[in-house]
DRENPA-3360 file (N, C-alpha, C; in nm, 2 decimals, always signed):
BEGIN
1 = XXXXXXXX = -3.31/-5.14/+4.22/-3.25/-5.02/+4.28/-3.10/-5.03/+4.28 ~ -3.05/-5.15/+4.30/-2.90/-5.16/+4.30/-2.85/-5.14/+4.16 ~ -2.93/-5.19/+4.06/-2.89/-5.17/+3.92/-2.88/-5.03/+3.89 ~ -2.98/-4.95/+3.93/-2.99/-4.80/+3.90/-2.87/-4.73/+3.96 ~ -2.83/-4.77/+4.09/-2.72/-4.71/+4.15/-2.59/-4.74/+4.08 ~ -2.58/-4.86/+4.03/-2.46/-4.90/+3.95/-2.45/-4.82/+3.82 ~ -2.57/-4.80/+3.76/-2.57/-4.73/+3.63/-2.52/-4.58/+3.65 ~ -2.56/-4.52/+3.77/-2.52/-4.39/+3.80/-2.37/-4.38/+3.82;
9 = XXXXXXXX = -2.31/-4.48/+3.89/-2.17/-4.48/+3.91/-2.09/-4.50/+3.78 ~ -2.14/-4.58/+3.69/-2.08/-4.60/+3.56/-2.08/-4.47/+3.48 ~ -2.20/-4.40/+3.49/-2.21/-4.27/+3.42/-2.11/-4.17/+3.47 ~ -2.08/-4.17/+3.60/-1.99/-4.08/+3.66/-1.85/-4.10/+3.60 ~ -1.81/-4.23/+3.59/-1.68/-4.27/+3.55/-1.66/-4.24/+3.40 ~ -1.77/-4.26/+3.31/-1.75/-4.24/+3.17/-1.77/-4.10/+3.12 ~ -1.88/-4.03/+3.17/-1.92/-3.90/+3.12/-1.87/-3.79/+3.20 ~ -1.81/-3.81/+3.32/-1.76/-3.70/+3.39/-1.85/-3.65/+3.49;
17 = XXXXXXXX = -1.81/-3.55/+3.58/-1.89/-3.50/+3.69/-2.03/-3.44/+3.65 ~ -2.03/-3.36/+3.53/-2.16/-3.29/+3.50/-2.27/-3.39/+3.47 ~ -2.24/-3.49/+3.38/-2.34/-3.59/+3.34/-2.37/-3.69/+3.45 ~ -2.26/-3.72/+3.54/-2.29/-3.80/+3.65/-2.38/-3.74/+3.75 ~ -2.38/-3.61/+3.77/-2.47/-3.54/+3.86/-2.61/-3.56/+3.80 ~ -2.63/-3.55/+3.67/-2.76/-3.57/+3.61/-2.81/-3.71/+3.63 ~ -2.72/-3.81/+3.62/-2.76/-3.95/+3.64/-2.80/-3.97/+3.78 ~ -2.73/-3.91/+3.88/-2.77/-3.93/+4.02/-2.91/-3.87/+4.05;
25 = XXXXXXXX = -2.94/-3.76/+3.98/-3.07/-3.70/+4.00/-3.18/-3.80/+3.94 ~ -3.15/-3.86/+3.82/-3.24/-3.95/+3.76/-3.26/-4.07/+3.85 ~ -3.15/-4.12/+3.92/-3.16/-4.24/+4.00/-3.24/-4.21/+4.13 ~ -3.22/-4.09/+4.19/-3.31/-4.06/+4.30/-3.45/-4.05/+4.27 ~ -3.48/-3.99/+4.14/-3.62/-3.99/+4.10/-3.68/-4.12/+4.08 ~ -3.60/-4.22/+4.03/-3.66/-4.35/+4.01/-3.68/-4.42/+4.15 ~ -3.59/-4.40/+4.24/-3.61/-4.46/+4.38/-3.73/-4.41/+4.44 ~ -3.76/-4.27/+4.43/-3.88/-4.22/+4.50/-4.00/-4.27/+4.43;
33 = XXXXXXXX = -4.00/-4.29/+4.30/-4.12/-4.35/+4.23/-4.14/-4.49/+4.27 ~ -4.03/-4.57/+4.28/-4.05/-4.71/+4.32/-4.11/-4.72/+4.46 ~ -4.06/-4.64/+4.55/-4.11/-4.64/+4.69/-4.25/-4.61/+4.70 ~ -4.29/-4.50/+4.62/-4.44/-4.47/+4.62/-4.52/-4.58/+4.55 ~ -4.46/-4.64/+4.45/-4.54/-4.74/+4.37/-4.56/-4.86/+4.46 ~ -4.47/-4.90/+4.55/-4.49/-5.02/+4.64/-4.60/-5.00/+4.73 ~ -4.63/-4.87/+4.77/-4.74/-4.84/+4.87/-4.87/-4.83/+4.80 ~ -4.88/-4.83/+4.66/-5.00/-4.82/+4.59/-5.04/-4.95/+4.52;
41 = XXXXXXXX = -5.15/-4.95/+4.45/-5.20/-5.07/+4.39/-5.13/-5.10/+4.26 ~ -5.16/-5.21/+4.19/-5.09/-5.25/+4.06/-5.10/-5.14/+3.95 ~ -5.23/-5.09/+3.93/-5.25/-4.99/+3.83/-5.18/-4.86/+3.86 ~ -5.18/-4.82/+3.98/-5.11/-4.70/+4.02/-4.96/-4.72/+4.01 ~ -4.91/-4.84/+4.04/-4.77/-4.87/+4.03/-4.72/-4.86/+3.88 ~ -4.80/-4.91/+3.79/-4.76/-4.90/+3.65/-4.75/-4.76/+3.60 ~ -4.85/-4.68/+3.63/-4.84/-4.54/+3.59/-4.73/-4.46/+3.66 ~ -4.70/-4.49/+3.78/-4.59/-4.42/+3.85/-4.46/-4.46/+3.80;
49 = XXXXXXXX = -4.44/-4.59/+3.76/-4.31/-4.63/+3.70/-4.29/-4.56/+3.57 ~ -4.40/-4.56/+3.48/-4.38/-4.50/+3.35/-4.35/-4.35/+3.37 ~ -4.42/-4.28/+3.46/-4.39/-4.14/+3.48/-4.25/-4.12/+3.53 ~ -4.20/-4.20/+3.62/-4.07/-4.19/+3.68/-3.96/-4.21/+3.57 ~ -3.98/-4.31/+3.48/-3.89/-4.33/+3.38/-3.88/-4.21/+3.28 ~ -4.00/-4.16/+3.25/-4.00/-4.04/+3.16/-3.93/-3.92/+3.22 ~ -3.95/-3.90/+3.35/-3.88/-3.79/+3.42/-3.73/-3.81/+3.42 ~ -3.69/-3.93/+3.44/-3.55/-3.96/+3.44/-3.48/-3.94/+3.30;
57 = XXXXXXXX = -3.56/-3.98/+3.20/-3.51/-3.96/+3.06/-3.49/-3.81/+3.03 ~ -3.59/-3.73/+3.07/-3.58/-3.59/+3.05/-3.46/-3.53/+3.12 ~ -3.44/-3.57/+3.24/-3.33/-3.52/+3.32/-3.19/-3.55/+3.26 ~ -3.18/-3.68/+3.20/-3.05/-3.72/+3.15/-3.03/-3.64/+3.02 ~ -3.13/-3.62/+2.93/-3.11/-3.56/+2.80/-3.11/-3.41/+2.80 ~ -3.15/-3.35/+2.91/-3.15/-3.20/+2.92/-3.01/-3.14/+2.90 ~ -3.00/-3.04/+2.81/-2.87/-2.98/+2.79/-2.82/-2.91/+2.91 ~ -2.69/-2.92/+2.93/-2.63/-2.86/+3.05/-2.60/-2.71/+3.03;
65 = XXXXXXXX = -2.57/-2.66/+2.90/-2.54/-2.52/+2.88/-2.59/-2.48/+2.74 ~ -2.61/-2.36/+2.72/-2.66/-2.31/+2.59/-2.54/-2.31/+2.49 ~ -2.58/-2.33/+2.36/-2.48/-2.33/+2.26/-2.46/-2.19/+2.21 ~ -2.33/-2.16/+2.17/-2.30/-2.03/+2.11/-2.37/-2.01/+1.97 ~ -2.42/-1.89/+1.94/-2.48/-1.86/+1.81/-2.39/-1.76/+1.74 ~ -2.36/-1.79/+1.62/-2.28/-1.70/+1.53/-2.37/-1.60/+1.47 ~ -2.34/-1.47/+1.49/-2.41/-1.36/+1.43/-2.33/-1.30/+1.31 ~ -2.38/-1.30/+1.19/-2.31/-1.26/+1.07/-2.37/-1.13/+1.02;
73 = XXXXXXXX = -2.29/-1.03/+1.00/-2.33/-0.90/+0.95/-2.33/-0.91/+0.79 ~ -2.45/-0.90/+0.73/-2.47/-0.92/+0.59/-2.49/-0.78/+0.52 ~ -2.45/-0.67/+0.59/-2.48/-0.54/+0.54/-2.40/-0.52/+0.40 ~ -2.28/-0.55/+0.40/-2.20/-0.53/+0.28/-2.25/-0.62/+0.16 ~ -2.29/-0.74/+0.20/-2.35/-0.83/+0.10/-2.47/-0.77/+0.03 ~ -2.56/-0.71/+0.11/-2.68/-0.65/+0.06/-2.65/-0.53/-0.02 ~ -2.55/-0.45/+0.02/-2.51/-0.34/-0.05/-2.45/-0.37/-0.19 ~ -2.39/-0.49/-0.20/-2.34/-0.54/-0.33/-2.44/-0.59/-0.42;
81 = XXXXXXXX = -2.57/-0.59/-0.38/-2.67/-0.63/-0.47/-2.74/-0.77/-0.45 ~ -2.72/-0.82/-0.32/-2.78/-0.95/-0.29/-2.93/-0.96/-0.31 ~ -3.00/-0.85/-0.28/-3.14/-0.84/-0.28/-3.20/-0.82/-0.42 ~ -3.11/-0.80/-0.52/-3.17/-0.77/-0.66/-3.25/-0.89/-0.71 ~ -3.21/-1.01/-0.68/-3.28/-1.13/-0.73/-3.43/-1.13/-0.68 ~ -3.44/-1.09/-0.55/-3.57/-1.08/-0.49/-3.66/-0.96/-0.54 ~ -3.59/-0.85/-0.57/-3.66/-0.74/-0.62/-3.71/-0.77/-0.77 ~ -3.64/-0.85/-0.84/-3.68/-0.88/-0.97/-3.81/-0.96/-0.98;
89 = XXXXXXXX = -3.84/-1.03/-0.87/-3.97/-1.10/-0.86/-4.08/-1.03/-0.79 ~ -4.05/-0.91/-0.75/-4.15/-0.83/-0.68/-4.24/-0.75/-0.78 ~ -4.36/-0.79/-0.80/-4.45/-0.73/-0.90/-4.49/-0.59/-0.86 ~ -4.48/-0.55/-0.73/-4.52/-0.42/-0.69/-4.41/-0.31/-0.72 ~ -4.29/-0.35/-0.76/-4.19/-0.25/-0.80/-4.20/-0.21/-0.94 ~ -4.15/-0.09/-0.98/-4.15/-0.05/-1.12/-4.06/-0.14/-1.20 ~ -4.08/-0.15/-1.33/-4.01/-0.24/-1.41/-3.86/-0.21/-1.42 ~ -3.82/-0.08/-1.41/-3.68/-0.04/-1.41/-3.61/-0.10/-1.29;
97 = XXXXXXXX = -3.68/-0.10/-1.17/-3.62/-0.15/-1.05/-3.61/-0.30/-1.06 ~ -3.71/-0.37/-1.12/-3.71/-0.51/-1.13/-3.60/-0.56/-1.22 ~ -3.57/-0.48/-1.33/-3.46/-0.51/-1.42/-3.32/-0.47/-1.37 ~ -3.32/-0.40/-1.25/-3.19/-0.36/-1.20/-3.13/-0.23/-1.25 ~ -3.21/-0.17/-1.34/-3.16/-0.04/-1.40/-3.15/+0.07/-1.30 ~ -3.25/+0.08/-1.22/-3.25/+0.19/-1.11/-3.13/+0.17/-1.02 ~ -3.11/+0.05/-0.97/-3.00/+0.03/-0.88/-2.86/+0.05/-0.95 ~ -2.86/+0.01/-1.08/-2.73/+0.02/-1.15/-2.69/+0.17/-1.16;
105 = XXXXXXXX = -2.78/+0.26/-1.16/-2.75/+0.40/-1.18/-2.77/+0.49/-1.06 ~ -2.77/+0.43/-0.94/-2.79/+0.50/-0.82/-2.66/+0.58/-0.79 ~ -2.55/+0.53/-0.82/-2.42/+0.59/-0.79/-2.37/+0.68/-0.91 ~ -2.37/+0.81/-0.89/-2.32/+0.90/-0.99/-2.17/+0.87/-1.02 ~ -2.09/+0.84/-0.92/-1.95/+0.82/-0.94/-1.93/+0.69/-1.03 ~ -2.01/+0.59/-1.01/-2.00/+0.47/-1.09/-2.04/+0.49/-1.23 ~ -2.15/+0.58/-1.25/-2.20/+0.61/-1.38/-2.09/+0.68/-1.46 ~ -2.02/+0.77/-1.40/-1.91/+0.84/-1.47/-1.80/+0.75/-1.51;
113 = XXXXXXXX = -1.77/+0.65/-1.42/-1.66/+0.55/-1.45/-1.70/+0.47/-1.58 ~ -1.83/+0.43/-1.58/-1.87/+0.35/-1.70/-1.87/+0.44/-1.82 ~ -1.90/+0.56/-1.81/-1.90/+0.65/-1.93/-1.75/+0.66/-1.98 ~ -1.66/+0.67/-1.89/-1.52/+0.68/-1.93/-1.47/+0.55/-2.00 ~ -1.52/+0.44/-1.95/-1.48/+0.31/-2.01/-1.54/+0.30/-2.15 ~ -1.66/+0.34/-2.17/-1.72/+0.33/-2.30/-1.65/+0.42/-2.40 ~ -1.62/+0.54/-2.35/-1.55/+0.64/-2.44/-1.41/+0.58/-2.48 ~ -1.34/+0.52/-2.39/-1.21/+0.47/-2.42/-1.22/+0.35/-2.52;
121 = XXXXXXXX = -1.32/+0.27/-2.51/-1.34/+0.16/-2.60/-1.38/+0.21/-2.74 ~ -1.46/+0.31/-2.75/-1.50/+0.37/-2.88/-1.37/+0.43/-2.94 ~ -1.29/+0.50/-2.87/-1.17/+0.56/-2.93/-1.06/+0.46/-2.95 ~ -1.06/+0.34/-2.88/-0.95/+0.25/-2.88/-0.99/+0.12/-2.96 ~ -1.06/+0.03/-2.89/-1.09/-0.10/-2.95/-1.16/-0.09/-3.09 ~ -1.26/+0.01/-3.10/-1.33/+0.02/-3.22/-1.24/+0.06/-3.34 ~ -1.13/+0.14/-3.31/-1.04/+0.18/-3.41/-0.97/+0.06/-3.48 ~ -0.94/-0.04/-3.40/-0.87/-0.16/-3.46/-0.97/-0.23/-3.55;
129 = XXXXXXXX = -1.09/-0.24/-3.51/-1.19/-0.31/-3.60/-1.21/-0.24/-3.73 ~ -1.21/-0.10/-3.72/-1.23/-0.02/-3.85/-1.12/-0.04/-3.94 ~ -1.00/-0.03/-3.88/-0.88/-0.03/-3.97/-0.86/-0.17/-4.03 ~ -0.91/-0.28/-3.97/-0.90/-0.41/-4.02/-1.02/-0.45/-4.10 ~ -1.12/-0.36/-4.11/-1.24/-0.39/-4.18/-1.32/-0.51/-4.12 ~ -1.31/-0.52/-3.99/-1.40/-0.62/-3.93/-1.53/-0.56/-3.90 ~ -1.62/-0.56/-4.01/-1.74/-0.48/-4.00/-1.84/-0.54/-3.89 ~ -1.85/-0.66/-3.88/-1.94/-0.72/-3.79/-1.90/-0.69/-3.64;
137 = XXXXXXXX = -1.78/-0.72/-3.61/-1.73/-0.69/-3.48/-1.73/-0.54/-3.45 ~ -1.70/-0.46/-3.55/-1.71/-0.31/-3.53/-1.85/-0.26/-3.50 ~ -1.95/-0.32/-3.57/-2.09/-0.28/-3.55/-2.13/-0.32/-3.41 ~ -2.10/-0.44/-3.37/-2.14/-0.49/-3.24/-2.08/-0.41/-3.12 ~ -1.95/-0.38/-3.14/-1.88/-0.30/-3.04/-1.94/-0.16/-3.03 ~ -1.97/-0.10/-3.15/-2.03/+0.04/-3.15/-2.16/+0.04/-3.08 ~ -2.25/-0.06/-3.11/-2.38/-0.06/-3.05/-2.38/-0.09/-2.90 ~ -2.29/-0.18/-2.86/-2.28/-0.21/-2.72/-2.23/-0.09/-2.64;
145 = XXXXXXXX = -2.13/-0.02/-2.68/-2.08/+0.09/-2.60/-2.17/+0.22/-2.61 ~ -2.23/+0.24/-2.72/-2.32/+0.36/-2.73/-2.45/+0.33/-2.66 ~ -2.49/+0.21/-2.65/-2.61/+0.17/-2.58/-2.59/+0.20/-2.43 ~ -2.48/+0.16/-2.37/-2.45/+0.20/-2.23/-2.43/+0.35/-2.21 ~ -2.36/+0.41/-2.31/-2.32/+0.55/-2.30/-2.44/+0.64/-2.30 ~ -2.54/+0.61/-2.38/-2.66/+0.70/-2.39/-2.73/+0.70/-2.26 ~ -2.75/+0.59/-2.19/-2.82/+0.59/-2.06/-2.74/+0.66/-1.96 ~ -2.61/+0.64/-1.96/-2.52/+0.71/-1.86/-2.52/+0.86/-1.88;
153 = XXXXXXXX = -2.53/+0.90/-2.01/-2.53/+1.05/-2.04/-2.66/+1.11/-1.98 ~ -2.77/+1.04/-2.00/-2.90/+1.09/-1.95/-2.89/+1.10/-1.79 ~ -2.84/+1.00/-1.73/-2.83/+1.00/-1.58/-2.75/+1.12/-1.53 ~ -2.63/+1.15/-1.60/-2.55/+1.26/-1.55/-2.62/+1.39/-1.59 ~ -2.68/+1.40/-1.71/-2.74/+1.53/-1.75/-2.85/+1.57/-1.66 ~ -2.92/+1.47/-1.60/-3.04/+1.50/-1.51/-2.99/+1.56/-1.38 ~ -2.86/+1.56/-1.35/-2.81/+1.62/-1.23/-2.77/+1.77/-1.25 ~ -2.78/+1.82/-1.38/-2.73/+1.95/-1.41/-2.85/+2.05/-1.39;
161 = XXXXXXXX = -2.82/+2.18/-1.39/-2.92/+2.28/-1.40/-2.98/+2.29/-1.54 ~ -3.08/+2.37/-1.56/-3.15/+2.38/-1.69/-3.06/+2.41/-1.81 ~ -2.97/+2.51/-1.79/-2.88/+2.56/-1.90/-2.78/+2.45/-1.94 ~ -2.71/+2.40/-1.84/-2.61/+2.30/-1.86/-2.67/+2.17/-1.91 ~ -2.78/+2.13/-1.86/-2.85/+2.01/-1.91/-2.89/+2.02/-2.06 ~ -2.93/+2.14/-2.10/-2.97/+2.16/-2.24/-2.85/+2.15/-2.33 ~ -2.73/+2.20/-2.29/-2.61/+2.19/-2.37/-2.56/+2.04/-2.37 ~ -2.57/+1.97/-2.26/-2.53/+1.83/-2.26/-2.62/+1.75/-2.35;
169 = XXXXXXXX = -2.75/+1.77/-2.35/-2.84/+1.69/-2.43/-2.82/+1.73/-2.58 ~ -2.79/+1.85/-2.61/-2.76/+1.89/-2.75/-2.63/+1.82/-2.80 ~ -2.53/+1.81/-2.72/-2.41/+1.74/-2.75/-2.44/+1.59/-2.77 ~ -2.53/+1.54/-2.69/-2.57/+1.40/-2.70/-2.64/+1.37/-2.83 ~ -2.73/+1.46/-2.87/-2.80/+1.44/-3.00/-2.70/+1.44/-3.12 ~ -2.61/+1.53/-3.11/-2.51/+1.54/-3.22/-2.43/+1.41/-3.23 ~ -2.39/+1.36/-3.11/-2.31/+1.23/-3.11/-2.40/+1.12/-3.16 ~ -2.52/+1.11/-3.12/-2.61/+1.00/-3.17/-2.63/+1.00/-3.32;
177 = XXXXXXXX = -2.64/+1.11/-3.38/-2.65/+1.12/-3.53/-2.52/+1.07/-3.60 ~ -2.41/+1.10/-3.54/-2.28/+1.06/-3.60/-2.27/+0.90/-3.58 ~ -2.32/+0.85/-3.47/-2.32/+0.71/-3.45/-2.40/+0.64/-3.55 ~ -2.52/+0.69/-3.58/-2.61/+0.63/-3.68/-2.54/+0.63/-3.82 ~ -2.47/+0.73/-3.85/-2.39/+0.73/-3.98/-2.29/+0.62/-3.98 ~ -2.21/+0.61/-3.87/-2.11/+0.51/-3.87/-2.17/+0.37/-3.87 ~ -2.28/+0.35/-3.81/-2.34/+0.22/-3.81/-2.39/+0.18/-3.95 ~ -2.44/+0.28/-4.02/-2.48/+0.25/-4.16/-2.35/+0.22/-4.25;
185 = XXXXXXXX = -2.24/+0.29/-4.22/-2.12/+0.26/-4.30/-2.07/+0.12/-4.27 ~ -2.08/+0.07/-4.15/-2.04/-0.06/-4.12/-2.13/-0.16/-4.19 ~ -2.26/-0.14/-4.20/-2.35/-0.23/-4.26/-2.33/-0.22/-4.42 ~ -2.29/-0.11/-4.46/-2.26/-0.09/-4.61/-2.12/-0.15/-4.64 ~ -2.04/-0.18/-4.54/-1.90/-0.23/-4.56/-1.82/-0.14/-4.65 ~ -1.84/-0.01/-4.63/-1.76/+0.09/-4.71/-1.65/+0.15/-4.62 ~ -1.53/+0.12/-4.65/-1.41/+0.17/-4.58/-1.40/+0.32/-4.58 ~ -1.43/+0.38/-4.69/-1.42/+0.53/-4.71/-1.53/+0.59/-4.62;
193 = XXXXXXXX = -1.65/+0.55/-4.62/-1.76/+0.61/-4.54/-1.73/+0.58/-4.39 ~ -1.68/+0.46/-4.36/-1.65/+0.43/-4.22/-1.55/+0.52/-4.16 ~ -1.44/+0.54/-4.24/-1.33/+0.63/-4.19/-1.39/+0.77/-4.16 ~ -1.47/+0.82/-4.25/-1.52/+0.96/-4.23/-1.62/+0.97/-4.12 ~ -1.70/+0.87/-4.11/-1.80/+0.87/-4.00/-1.74/+0.84/-3.87 ~ -1.64/+0.76/-3.86/-1.57/+0.73/-3.74/-1.50/+0.85/-3.68 ~ -1.44/+0.93/-3.77/-1.37/+1.06/-3.73/-1.48/+1.15/-3.67 ~ -1.59/+1.16/-3.73/-1.70/+1.24/-3.68/-1.75/+1.20/-3.55;
201 = XXXXXXXX = -1.76/+1.07/-3.53/-1.80/+1.01/-3.40/-1.70/+1.05/-3.29 ~ -1.57/+1.04/-3.32/-1.47/+1.07/-3.21/-1.48/+1.22/-3.18 ~ -1.50/+1.30/-3.28/-1.50/+1.44/-3.26/-1.63/+1.48/-3.17 ~ -1.74/+1.42/-3.20/-1.86/+1.45/-3.13/-1.86/+1.39/-2.99 ~ -1.79/+1.28/-2.97/-1.77/+1.22/-2.84/-1.69/+1.31/-2.75 ~ -1.59/+1.37/-2.80/-1.51/+1.46/-2.73/-1.59/+1.58/-2.68 ~ -1.67/+1.63/-2.77/-1.76/+1.74/-2.74/-1.86/+1.70/-2.63 ~ -1.91/+1.58/-2.64/-2.00/+1.53/-2.54/-1.94/+1.52/-2.40;
209 = XXXXX = -1.82/+1.47/-2.39/-1.75/+1.45/-2.27/-1.72/+1.59/-2.20 ~ -1.69/+1.69/-2.29/-1.66/+1.82/-2.24/-1.79/+1.88/-2.18 ~ -1.91/+1.86/-2.25/-2.03/+1.91/-2.20/-2.07/+1.85/-2.06 ~ -2.03/+1.72/-2.04/-2.06/+1.65/-1.92/-1.96/+1.67/-1.81 ~ -1.85/+1.73/-1.84/-1.74/+1.75/-1.75/-1.77/+1.86/-1.64;
% end
């Protein structure tokens, strides 16, 4: 008992008042168990001592106060597409949603921005490849930009009324035909055909943008 009292005093000096209070509680628990154990038989004494020691250990290790929990708002992260990787694995969703195409075209404003970027690259970057006769690079750039542009044109046209949609789709078909001619000219490596087809592509592209405007 003297040893237990000394341990409690040492705990007060080392750990401070809060933990020292817990140590004093554990010491009193041990004392009461020892007193009861002396009045009982050997078997009862052993069980009482073990129970008292376990109670003292729980009292010493019990946390004194709750720890603060950080709450993080992940709304913006999810809006930026964090869940797309999980949607790609969901077999219950349509294939377009699993591929990210549906999410990619949800914003009409973003779709129009992509359309403008594709148009600028067809009128700008592609011109340099044609003038330098870089046929492979020209063909790859043409296919990349028109592939994106065709999908964006359909997305925007679907928001129009029947009359305006018909005009937009007509301008789209004319543009696509001129693109096929230019692609063939690149594969043929004919500078004369490429120049004529490229001029037609730019003209039809301007008409398409006007129909979508």
